[in-house]
C-alpha positions as CSV (number, residue, x, y, z in Angstrom):
1,M,0.0,0.2,0.0
2,W,2.6,2.7,0.9
3,N,4.9,1.4,-2.2
4,R,1.8,1.9,-4.2
5,L,1.6,5.7,-2.4
6,L,5.0,6.4,-2.8
7,R,4.9,5.5,-6.3
8,I,2.3,7.7,-7.1
9,L,3.6,10.5,-5.3
10,F,6.7,10.2,-7.4
11,Y,5.4,10.2,-10.7
12,I,3.1,13.7,-9.7
13,V,6.3,14.9,-8.7
14,V,8.1,13.8,-12.2
15,V,4.9,15.3,-14.3
16,G,4.9,18.2,-12.3
17,Y,8.7,19.5,-13.0
18,A,8.3,17.8,-16.7
19,C,5.5,20.7,-17.1
20,L,7.7,23.0,-14.5
21,T,10.5,22.8,-17.2
22,L,9.0,22.3,-20.3
23,G,5.8,24.8,-19.8
24,P,7.8,27.8,-20.8
25,F,9.5,26.6,-23.8
26,L,6.0,24.9,-24.9
27,W,4.4,28.3,-24.3
28,S,7.0,29.7,-26.1
29,I,6.0,28.0,-29.4
30,Y,2.6,28.2,-28.7
31,T,3.3,32.3,-29.0
32,T,5.5,32.1,-32.2
33,F,1.8,31.6,-33.9
34,K,0.2,34.0,-32.7
35,T,-0.5,37.7,-34.1
36,T,0.7,40.5,-32.6
37,P,-3.2,41.7,-31.3
38,D,-3.2,38.5,-29.5
39,I,-0.1,38.3,-27.9
40,N,-1.5,38.5,-24.3
41,R,-4.1,36.1,-25.0
42,L,-4.0,33.0,-22.8
43,W,-6.1,30.9,-25.1
44,V,-6.1,31.6,-29.1
45,P,-8.6,29.3,-31.4
46,L,-6.4,27.1,-33.5
47,S,-8.0,28.5,-36.8
48,D,-6.3,32.0,-35.9
49,L,-3.1,31.0,-35.2
50,T,-0.4,31.8,-38.1
51,I,3.1,31.0,-39.3
52,A,3.6,34.7,-40.8
53,N,6.2,35.2,-37.7
54,Y,8.4,33.0,-38.9
55,V,8.2,34.0,-42.9
56,H,8.1,37.4,-41.5
57,I,11.6,37.2,-39.8
58,I,12.8,34.6,-42.6
59,L,12.2,36.7,-45.6
60,S,11.9,40.2,-44.0
61,D,14.2,42.7,-46.2
62,Q,14.4,44.7,-42.3
63,Y,16.5,41.8,-41.1
64,P,19.2,40.1,-42.1
65,F,18.1,37.0,-40.3
66,A,19.9,34.0,-42.5
67,R,23.4,36.6,-42.5
68,W,22.7,36.3,-38.2
69,F,22.1,32.4,-38.8
70,L,25.5,32.0,-40.7
71,N,27.7,34.5,-38.7
72,S,26.3,32.1,-35.7
73,I,27.3,28.7,-37.6
74,V,30.3,30.6,-38.2
75,V,31.4,31.3,-35.3
76,A,30.4,28.2,-33.0
77,V,31.7,25.6,-35.4
78,I,35.2,27.3,-35.7
79,V,35.8,28.4,-31.7
80,T,34.3,24.3,-31.4
81,V,36.7,23.0,-33.8
82,G,39.6,25.0,-32.7
83,N,39.3,24.2,-29.5
84,L,39.0,20.4,-29.8
85,V,42.3,20.8,-31.5
86,F,44.0,23.2,-28.9
87,N,42.8,22.1,-26.0
88,S,43.5,18.4,-26.9
89,M,47.1,19.3,-27.8
90,A,47.7,21.3,-24.7
91,G,45.6,18.6,-22.5
92,Y,48.2,15.7,-23.8
93,A,51.4,18.2,-23.4
94,L,50.3,18.5,-20.0
95,A,49.6,14.9,-19.0
96,R,52.4,12.9,-20.5
97,I,55.3,15.3,-22.0
98,D,57.9,16.2,-19.4
99,F,59.3,19.9,-19.6
100,P,60.6,22.4,-17.7
101,G,57.5,24.4,-15.9
102,R,54.9,21.9,-16.3
103,T,53.3,22.1,-13.1
104,V,53.7,26.0,-13.0
105,L,51.9,26.0,-16.8
106,F,49.1,23.8,-15.2
107,V,48.9,25.7,-12.4
108,T,48.5,28.9,-14.0
109,I,46.2,27.3,-16.1
110,L,43.4,26.4,-13.0
111,A,44.3,29.8,-12.1
112,V,42.9,31.7,-15.3
113,M,39.6,29.3,-14.4
114,M,39.2,31.2,-11.4
115,V,39.0,34.7,-13.5
116,P,35.7,35.8,-14.5
117,G,35.1,36.4,-18.2
118,Q,34.3,40.0,-17.4
119,V,37.3,40.9,-16.0
120,I,38.7,40.5,-19.1
121,L,36.7,41.9,-21.6
122,V,37.9,45.2,-21.7
123,P,41.3,44.9,-22.5
124,M,40.7,42.2,-24.5
125,Y,38.6,44.8,-26.6
126,I,41.6,47.2,-26.4
127,L,43.9,44.5,-27.6
128,L,41.6,43.4,-30.8
129,S,41.5,46.8,-31.8
130,N,45.0,47.6,-32.0
131,L,45.0,44.5,-34.4
132,D,42.2,45.9,-36.1
133,W,40.0,42.8,-35.4
134,I,36.6,44.5,-34.5
135,N,33.9,43.9,-36.3
136,S,35.4,40.6,-38.3
137,Y,35.3,36.9,-37.7
138,A,38.9,37.0,-36.5
139,G,37.9,39.1,-33.3
140,L,34.9,36.9,-32.5
141,T,36.5,33.4,-33.1
142,V,40.4,33.9,-32.5
143,P,40.1,35.0,-28.3
144,F,38.1,32.0,-27.8
145,L,39.7,28.9,-30.2
146,V,41.4,27.7,-26.5
147,Q,39.5,27.5,-23.3
148,S,41.6,26.5,-19.8
149,F,38.6,24.2,-18.7
150,G,39.2,22.6,-22.0
151,I,42.3,21.9,-21.5
152,F,41.9,20.9,-17.4
153,L,39.4,18.7,-18.9
154,M,41.6,16.8,-21.8
155,R,44.1,16.3,-19.4
156,Q,42.1,14.6,-16.5
157,F,41.3,12.3,-19.6
158,F,44.8,11.8,-21.0
159,L,46.0,10.6,-17.4
160,S,43.0,7.7,-17.2
161,V,44.8,6.3,-21.4
162,P,47.4,3.3,-19.9
163,R,50.6,4.6,-21.1
164,E,51.5,0.7,-22.4
165,L,49.1,1.6,-25.5
166,E,51.7,4.6,-26.2
167,E,54.6,2.2,-25.4
168,A,53.5,-0.4,-27.6
169,A,52.7,2.0,-30.4
170,F,56.4,3.6,-29.8
171,L,57.9,0.2,-30.2
172,D,56.3,0.1,-33.4
173,G,58.0,3.3,-34.6
174,L,54.9,5.7,-34.2
175,S,56.7,9.0,-33.2
176,R,55.4,11.4,-30.0
177,W,52.9,12.9,-32.7
178,G,51.7,10.1,-34.7
179,T,50.7,8.4,-31.5
180,F,48.6,11.5,-30.3
181,W,46.5,11.3,-33.4
182,R,46.3,7.8,-34.6
183,I,46.6,6.1,-30.5
184,V,45.2,8.6,-27.9
185,M,43.0,10.8,-30.3
186,P,40.5,8.2,-31.6
187,L,40.4,7.0,-27.5
188,A,39.4,10.6,-26.4
189,K,35.7,10.3,-28.6
190,P,34.0,10.6,-25.1
191,A,35.8,13.9,-23.8
192,L,35.4,15.3,-27.2
193,A,32.0,14.7,-27.2
194,A,31.1,16.4,-23.5
195,Q,33.7,18.9,-24.9
196,T,32.4,19.6,-28.4
197,I,28.4,20.0,-26.8
198,F,29.5,22.4,-23.9
199,I,31.4,24.8,-26.4
200,F,29.2,24.9,-29.2
201,M,26.1,25.6,-27.0
202,G,28.4,28.9,-25.0
203,N,29.4,29.8,-28.1
204,W,26.1,29.5,-29.9
205,N,24.3,31.4,-27.1
206,S,27.0,33.9,-26.8
207,F,25.3,37.2,-26.2
208,M,28.2,39.7,-24.4
209,W,30.9,39.6,-26.5
210,P,29.6,39.8,-29.8
211,N,27.2,42.2,-28.6
212,L,30.7,44.3,-27.8
213,L,32.8,43.4,-31.0
214,A,30.1,43.9,-33.9
215,S,29.1,47.2,-34.8
216,T,27.3,46.8,-38.1
217,D,24.0,44.5,-38.5
218,D,25.8,42.1,-41.6
219,M,28.5,41.1,-38.5
220,Y,25.4,40.2,-35.5
221,T,25.1,37.1,-34.5
222,L,21.9,35.7,-34.0
223,P,21.6,36.7,-30.5
224,V,22.5,39.9,-31.0
225,G,20.5,40.1,-33.5
226,L,17.2,39.2,-32.1
227,N,18.2,42.1,-29.8
228,T,17.7,44.4,-32.1
229,L,14.0,43.6,-32.6
230,Y,13.1,45.2,-29.0
231,G,12.0,48.6,-29.9
232,E,12.3,51.2,-27.5
233,Y,8.8,51.5,-26.5
234,D,7.7,48.0,-27.7
235,A,8.8,44.8,-28.7
236,F,7.7,42.1,-31.1
237,W,7.8,39.1,-29.0
238,N,5.9,37.1,-31.8
239,S,9.2,37.3,-34.0
240,I,11.6,37.2,-31.2
241,L,10.4,33.8,-30.1
242,A,9.9,33.0,-33.5
243,G,14.0,33.7,-34.2
244,A,14.4,31.8,-30.7
245,M,13.1,28.7,-32.0
246,F,15.7,28.7,-35.0
247,M,18.5,29.1,-32.2
248,T,17.5,26.0,-30.5
249,V,17.1,23.9,-33.3
250,P,21.4,23.4,-34.1
251,V,21.9,23.0,-30.3
252,I,19.6,20.0,-30.1
253,I,21.3,18.6,-33.5
254,V,24.6,18.8,-31.7
255,F,23.2,17.2,-28.4
256,I,21.5,14.5,-30.4
257,L,25.0,13.9,-32.6
258,F,27.0,13.8,-29.3
259,Q,24.6,12.5,-26.8
260,R,26.1,8.8,-26.7
261,H,28.6,9.8,-25.6
262,F,28.3,12.7,-23.3
263,I,27.4,10.9,-19.7
264,K,30.1,8.8,-20.3
265,G,32.6,11.3,-21.1
266,I,31.7,14.0,-18.1
267,S,32.4,10.6,-16.0
268,T,35.7,9.6,-17.8
269,T,37.6,12.9,-16.5
270,G,36.5,12.7,-12.8
271,I,34.4,16.0,-13.2
272,K,30.9,14.2,-12.4
């Protein structure tokens, strides 16, 4: 009897939590199909719903939506690929190669993780301004091609790889570089998958830095572009939410592609 009541209570809590988390998202989807006069209405008949908001934001000459979407894709992909390569190389060097100052360098990387990103915004902006990288893809991507947390993540993973595998590769004639790319990196798929999801989502949703760096609408990323839909006295919430729905699609695709390795990557790198 008590077990049955506890099970019912468990399902009530789970369903309630699901409604609490999914409710705002479903309501946002519902709002994207409303006309502007109906936005504040709790219930709108299905016959009054329309896809005009999606058509408006995609085809409008006023908003270069396709360019914003392309900019976000370019920035997120370049930063993600760069991090996968450079974080892996740095993590492997810290885990496997003995060189002077390795411990000091690792402690420095850990210290960098403690520094809030907002603290370095102004110095980084001044540096990129001197390089004439303001309002450019270089300014949006290069400062984020390597991250201290990614280096730490990969180092922890490479420490868990048995040294015997690499020693066997060396005996077979592989160089350090060949061992890294042909032996170690294929084993790092779980850590790379987890890192891909974290970094892609972070850069895809990034707003502060693109908003600070991009000065013309052709260099806006999607979050910055959607922010321009806020008027001084009003906001086109149905169009803004329609654009926000397009922001969720790439993130869902990336998560589906890499979710098989996601939990495994987290557990094997020791940050669970």
